[in-house]
VEXDREN-2710 file (C-alpha; in Angstrom, 1 decimal):
% VEXDREN-2710
k/r/px/py/pz
1/MET/159.7/61.4/-113.3
2/THR/162.2/64.4/-113.4
3/PHE/161.2/67.6/-115.2
4/THR/163.8/70.2/-116.0
5/LEU/162.5/73.6/-116.5
6/GLY/164.5/75.7/-119.1
7/LEU/165.5/79.3/-118.8
8/ALA/162.9/82.0/-119.7
9/ALA/163.5/83.5/-123.0
10/GLY/163.3/87.3/-123.1
11/PRO/162.3/89.5/-120.2
12/ALA/160.7/87.5/-117.5
13/LYS/157.2/88.4/-116.3
14/ALA/156.8/88.4/-112.7
15/LEU/154.3/85.6/-111.0
16/THR/151.9/86.5/-108.3
17/VAL/151.4/83.5/-105.7
18/TYR/149.1/83.7/-102.7
19/THR/149.7/81.2/-100.1
20/ALA/148.7/79.9/-96.7
21/GLY/151.5/78.1/-94.7
22/PRO/155.1/78.4/-93.9
23/GLY/156.6/81.7/-95.0
24/GLY/160.2/80.1/-95.1
25/LEU/158.8/77.4/-97.5
26/ILE/157.4/79.8/-100.1
27/ARG/160.6/82.1/-100.0
28/GLN/162.8/79.1/-100.8
29/LEU/160.4/78.0/-103.4
30/ALA/160.2/81.5/-104.9
31/ALA/164.1/81.7/-104.7
32/GLY/164.5/78.3/-106.3
33/PHE/162.0/79.0/-109.1
34/GLN/163.5/82.3/-109.9
35/GLU/167.0/80.8/-110.0
36/LYS/166.0/77.9/-112.4
37/THR/163.7/80.1/-114.9
38/GLY/164.6/83.9/-114.2
39/ILE/160.9/84.4/-113.3
40/LYS/160.3/86.6/-110.3
41/VAL/157.7/85.8/-107.7
42/ASP/155.6/88.1/-105.8
43/VAL/154.1/86.4/-102.6
44/PHE/151.2/87.2/-100.5
45/GLN/151.5/84.8/-97.6
46/ALA/149.0/84.8/-94.8
47/THR/146.4/82.4/-93.0
48/THR/144.1/80.6/-95.3
49/GLY/141.2/83.0/-93.9
50/LYS/143.1/86.1/-94.9
51/VAL/144.2/84.7/-98.1
52/MET/140.6/83.7/-99.2
53/ALA/139.2/87.2/-98.0
54/ARG/141.8/88.9/-100.2
55/LEU/141.0/86.6/-103.3
56/GLU/137.3/87.3/-102.7
57/ALA/137.8/91.1/-102.3
58/GLU/139.9/91.3/-105.6
59/ALA/137.4/89.1/-107.6
60/ALA/136.6/92.1/-110.1
61/ASN/140.4/92.7/-110.6
62/PRO/142.3/89.4/-109.9
63/ARG/145.8/89.7/-109.1
64/ALA/146.8/86.2/-108.0
65/ASP/148.2/83.5/-110.7
66/VAL/148.7/80.6/-108.3
67/LEU/146.9/79.9/-104.9
68/ILE/148.2/77.6/-102.3
69/SER/145.7/76.9/-99.5
70/ALA/145.9/74.9/-96.4
71/SER/142.6/73.3/-97.1
72/TRP/141.5/70.9/-99.8
73/ASP/137.9/72.0/-99.5
74/THR/139.0/75.5/-100.7
75/ALA/140.3/74.2/-104.1
76/GLN/136.9/71.9/-104.3
77/ASP/135.0/75.0/-103.8
78/LEU/136.8/77.1/-106.4
79/ASP/136.6/74.4/-108.8
80/GLN/132.8/74.0/-108.5
81/ARG/132.5/77.9/-109.0
82/GLY/134.7/77.7/-112.3
83/TRP/137.8/79.9/-111.0
84/LEU/140.3/77.3/-111.8
85/LEU/142.5/76.7/-114.9
86/PRO/142.9/72.9/-115.4
87/TYR/146.5/71.9/-115.5
88/GLU/148.0/68.5/-114.9
89/SER/151.7/68.8/-114.4
90/PRO/154.1/66.1/-115.8
91/ASN/155.9/66.1/-112.4
92/ALA/152.4/64.9/-110.7
93/THR/152.9/61.4/-111.8
94/GLN/154.1/60.2/-108.2
95/VAL/151.3/62.1/-106.6
96/PRO/148.7/59.8/-105.2
97/ALA/145.4/60.1/-107.0
98/ARG/143.7/61.2/-103.8
99/PHE/145.9/64.4/-103.7
100/LYS/145.1/65.5/-107.3
101/ALA/142.4/66.5/-109.6
102/PRO/142.6/68.1/-113.0
103/SER/142.4/71.7/-111.8
104/TYR/144.5/71.3/-108.6
105/VAL/147.3/69.1/-106.8
106/ALA/148.9/69.0/-103.5
107/GLN/151.9/71.0/-102.9
108/GLY/152.3/68.9/-99.6
109/ILE/150.4/67.4/-96.6
110/SER/150.1/68.1/-93.0
111/ALA/148.4/66.4/-90.4
112/LEU/146.4/67.6/-87.0
113/GLY/147.8/66.5/-83.8
114/ILE/148.1/67.2/-80.1
115/VAL/151.0/69.0/-79.4
116/TRP/151.8/68.5/-75.6
117/ASN/154.5/70.4/-73.3
118/THR/156.3/67.5/-71.8
119/LYS/157.3/69.7/-68.8
120/SER/153.8/70.7/-68.0
121/GLY/153.2/68.1/-65.3
122/THR/150.1/66.9/-67.2
123/PRO/149.6/63.2/-68.0
124/GLU/150.5/62.6/-71.7
125/PRO/147.2/62.5/-73.8
126/ARG/146.6/59.5/-76.3
127/ASP/143.4/60.7/-77.7
128/TRP/141.3/64.0/-78.0
129/ALA/139.1/63.4/-75.1
130/ASP/141.8/62.9/-72.8
131/LEU/142.1/67.0/-72.9
132/THR/138.9/67.0/-71.2
133/GLY/140.3/65.7/-68.0
134/PRO/140.8/67.6/-64.7
135/GLY/144.8/67.7/-65.3
136/PHE/144.1/69.9/-68.4
137/LYS/141.6/72.3/-66.8
138/GLN/142.3/75.9/-68.2
139/ALA/145.4/74.3/-69.9
140/VAL/144.4/73.6/-73.5
141/THR/144.3/76.0/-76.7
142/MET/143.0/75.4/-80.0
143/PRO/143.4/77.3/-83.4
144/ASP/140.4/79.2/-84.4
145/PRO/138.9/77.0/-87.4
146/ALA/137.7/80.1/-88.9
147/LEU/141.2/81.3/-89.6
148/SER/143.0/77.8/-90.1
149/GLY/141.8/75.9/-92.9
150/ALA/143.3/72.4/-91.3
151/SER/141.6/73.2/-88.2
152/LEU/138.4/73.2/-90.2
153/ASP/139.4/70.0/-91.6
154/LEU/139.6/68.4/-88.3
155/LEU/136.3/69.8/-87.4
156/LEU/134.5/68.3/-90.4
157/GLY/136.5/64.9/-89.8
158/LEU/135.4/64.6/-86.3
159/GLN/132.0/65.4/-87.0
160/ASN/132.0/62.7/-89.7
161/ALA/133.2/60.1/-87.4
162/GLN/131.3/61.0/-84.2
163/GLY/128.2/63.1/-85.0
164/GLU/126.7/64.9/-82.2
165/ALA/129.3/63.2/-79.9
166/ALA/132.0/65.6/-81.5
167/TRP/129.9/68.7/-80.5
168/LYS/129.6/67.2/-77.0
169/LEU/133.3/66.8/-76.9
170/PHE/133.6/70.4/-77.8
171/GLU/131.1/71.5/-75.0
172/THR/133.1/69.5/-72.5
173/LEU/136.4/71.0/-73.6
174/ARG/134.8/74.4/-73.5
175/ASP/133.5/73.7/-70.0
176/ASN/137.0/72.8/-69.0
177/GLY/138.3/75.9/-70.0
178/MET/140.0/75.3/-73.6
179/THR/140.5/78.7/-75.2
180/ILE/140.4/79.3/-79.0
181/SER/143.5/81.3/-79.8
182/GLY/143.6/82.6/-83.3
183/PRO/145.7/81.1/-85.9
184/ASN/148.0/78.1/-85.6
185/ALA/151.1/80.0/-84.3
186/GLN/149.0/81.8/-81.9
187/ALA/147.6/78.6/-80.4
188/LEU/151.0/77.1/-80.2
189/THR/153.0/80.0/-78.4
190/PRO/151.5/79.5/-74.9
191/VAL/152.2/75.9/-75.1
192/LEU/155.9/76.4/-76.0
193/GLN/156.1/79.2/-73.3
194/GLY/154.6/76.7/-70.8
195/ALA/151.7/78.8/-69.9
196/LYS/149.3/76.0/-71.4
197/ALA/149.9/72.5/-71.4
198/ALA/148.7/71.2/-75.0
199/VAL/147.1/72.4/-78.3
200/PHE/144.2/70.5/-79.7
201/GLY/144.3/70.3/-83.3
202/ALA/147.9/71.8/-83.8
203/VAL/149.2/71.5/-87.5
204/ASP/151.9/69.2/-87.2
205/TYR/154.8/70.8/-89.2
206/VAL/155.0/74.2/-87.1
207/SER/155.3/71.9/-84.1
208/TYR/157.9/69.5/-85.6
209/ALA/160.1/72.7/-86.4
210/SER/159.8/73.7/-82.9
211/VAL/161.0/70.4/-81.6
212/GLU/163.9/70.6/-84.1
213/LYS/164.8/73.9/-82.4
214/GLY/164.8/71.9/-78.9
215/GLU/161.3/73.1/-77.4
216/SER/159.9/70.8/-74.9
217/VAL/156.8/69.6/-76.7
218/LYS/155.9/66.3/-78.5
219/VAL/153.6/65.9/-81.4
220/ILE/151.1/63.0/-80.8
221/PHE/148.4/61.8/-83.2
222/PRO/145.2/60.6/-81.6
223/ALA/144.6/56.8/-81.6
224/GLY/140.9/57.7/-82.3
225/GLY/141.9/59.1/-85.7
226/THR/142.8/62.9/-86.9
227/ALA/142.6/64.7/-90.2
228/ILE/145.1/65.0/-92.8
229/ALA/145.2/68.4/-94.8
230/PRO/146.7/68.2/-98.4
231/ARG/147.4/71.8/-99.2
232/PRO/146.2/72.3/-102.8
233/MET/148.1/74.2/-105.3
234/MET/146.0/75.6/-108.2
235/ILE/146.2/78.1/-111.1
236/LEU/143.3/80.7/-111.3
237/LYS/141.6/81.0/-114.5
238/THR/142.1/84.8/-114.4
239/ALA/145.8/84.3/-114.1
240/ARG/147.6/87.0/-116.0
241/GLN/150.6/84.8/-116.3
242/PRO/149.2/81.2/-116.9
243/ASP/152.4/79.9/-118.7
244/GLU/154.6/81.1/-115.9
245/ALA/152.1/79.6/-113.4
246/ARG/152.6/76.3/-115.0
247/LYS/156.2/76.3/-114.7
248/PHE/155.9/77.1/-111.0
249/VAL/153.5/74.1/-110.5
250/ASP/156.1/72.0/-112.2
251/TYR/158.8/73.3/-110.2
252/VAL/156.9/72.8/-106.7
253/LEU/156.5/69.2/-107.9
254/SER/160.0/68.6/-109.1
255/GLU/162.1/66.7/-106.9
256/GLU/164.0/69.7/-105.7
257/GLY/160.6/71.5/-105.0
258/GLN/159.4/68.5/-103.0
259/ARG/162.6/68.3/-101.0
260/ALA/161.9/71.8/-99.9
261/VAL/158.3/70.8/-99.0
262/ALA/159.9/68.0/-96.9
263/ASP/162.5/70.3/-95.2
264/ALA/159.4/72.4/-94.1
265/TRP/158.4/69.3/-92.1
266/LEU/155.4/68.8/-94.3
267/MET/154.7/65.4/-96.0
268/PRO/155.8/65.6/-99.7
269/ALA/153.0/65.2/-102.1
270/ARG/155.2/62.9/-104.1
271/GLN/155.6/59.5/-103.1
272/ASP/159.0/59.0/-104.2
273/VAL/160.3/61.9/-102.2
274/ALA/161.5/61.1/-98.4
275/ALA/159.9/62.7/-95.5
276/LYS/161.4/63.9/-92.2
277/ARG/158.2/62.9/-90.2
278/PRO/155.4/60.2/-90.3
279/LEU/153.4/59.8/-93.5
280/PHE/149.6/59.8/-93.9
281/LYS/149.8/56.1/-94.2
282/ASP/151.2/55.7/-90.8
283/LEU/148.3/57.5/-88.9
284/ALA/144.7/56.6/-87.9
285/LEU/142.6/58.8/-90.1
286/LEU/138.9/60.2/-89.7
287/PRO/136.5/60.1/-92.4
288/GLU/137.4/62.5/-95.2
289/ALA/134.7/65.4/-95.7
290/GLN/133.8/64.3/-99.4
291/GLY/132.3/67.2/-101.3
292/ALA/131.8/69.4/-98.5
293/SER/130.2/72.6/-99.7
294/SER/130.8/76.2/-98.6
295/ALA/127.4/76.1/-97.1
296/SER/128.2/73.0/-94.9
297/ARG/131.6/74.4/-93.9
298/ALA/129.8/77.6/-92.8
299/GLU/127.2/75.7/-90.7
300/VAL/130.0/73.8/-88.9
301/LEU/132.0/77.1/-88.1
302/ALA/128.8/78.8/-86.9
303/ARG/128.0/75.9/-84.6
304/PHE/131.3/75.9/-83.2
305/ALA/131.4/79.6/-82.8
306/ARG/128.1/79.5/-80.9
307/ILE/129.6/76.8/-78.4
308/PHE/132.6/79.1/-77.7
309/SER/130.7/82.1/-77.2
310/GLN/128.5/81.0/-74.5
END
């Protein structure tokens, strides 16, 4: 279904969007939206952890109208807290049911994988546990799940699938010298530079963009399963510009908006827009973290931090 946005009547009010994820994508979406509607978009773009910290800090005086997170759990949590304004865009008809709810919808979808430097001299890994081998000693990085919502999704997925074996895996990775390297880009950089051989749990769209630029890396989706990370888009109940926020959601879910999502190497949320990379149906997936609460996420993060502080 194609939804055409009309030009805004009268002086347009600025819309404020807080987003985790590709800076290039939100700039393209903001520019396209402004061209279609005349509505200016003010953007705060950072990691999920920083975006959520800012949102919490501003709770007494909210500024954001629209929030785009890298973790589905964020939307579920904010919805349970009553922070979201229900809105179902007419452009969401082609979004699968698993990627939408009355108060939030996926902007796009990423997956977590191993990103391997093909010139590292290490054996090509096929599954997560391969990175515990002697060839990868001191050669693996991982994004910090406290700073990356997608990495936290992977942690939860591995725990759901493997139970205590998942924590044994992380202890073995620690003993093999895996380093926790900040947000996603910080974990990927030493692998691109050849200082490290592989990233455990890299966000795929960043790495695909690096491959496109000619970097000697390969994105590998482990045979034992991985996590996908639908990136929820939501309107806050405290939005100062709710009408403009609805129009923005409509635009992101339009064919034009979803083509921009695909150009950023994400999977589009809409099934009728082509992707440049494998779709979630092509991957072996870990069990989803159904209804994971803030408390359970905090517990998982705390256990992970204990392992890597030893």
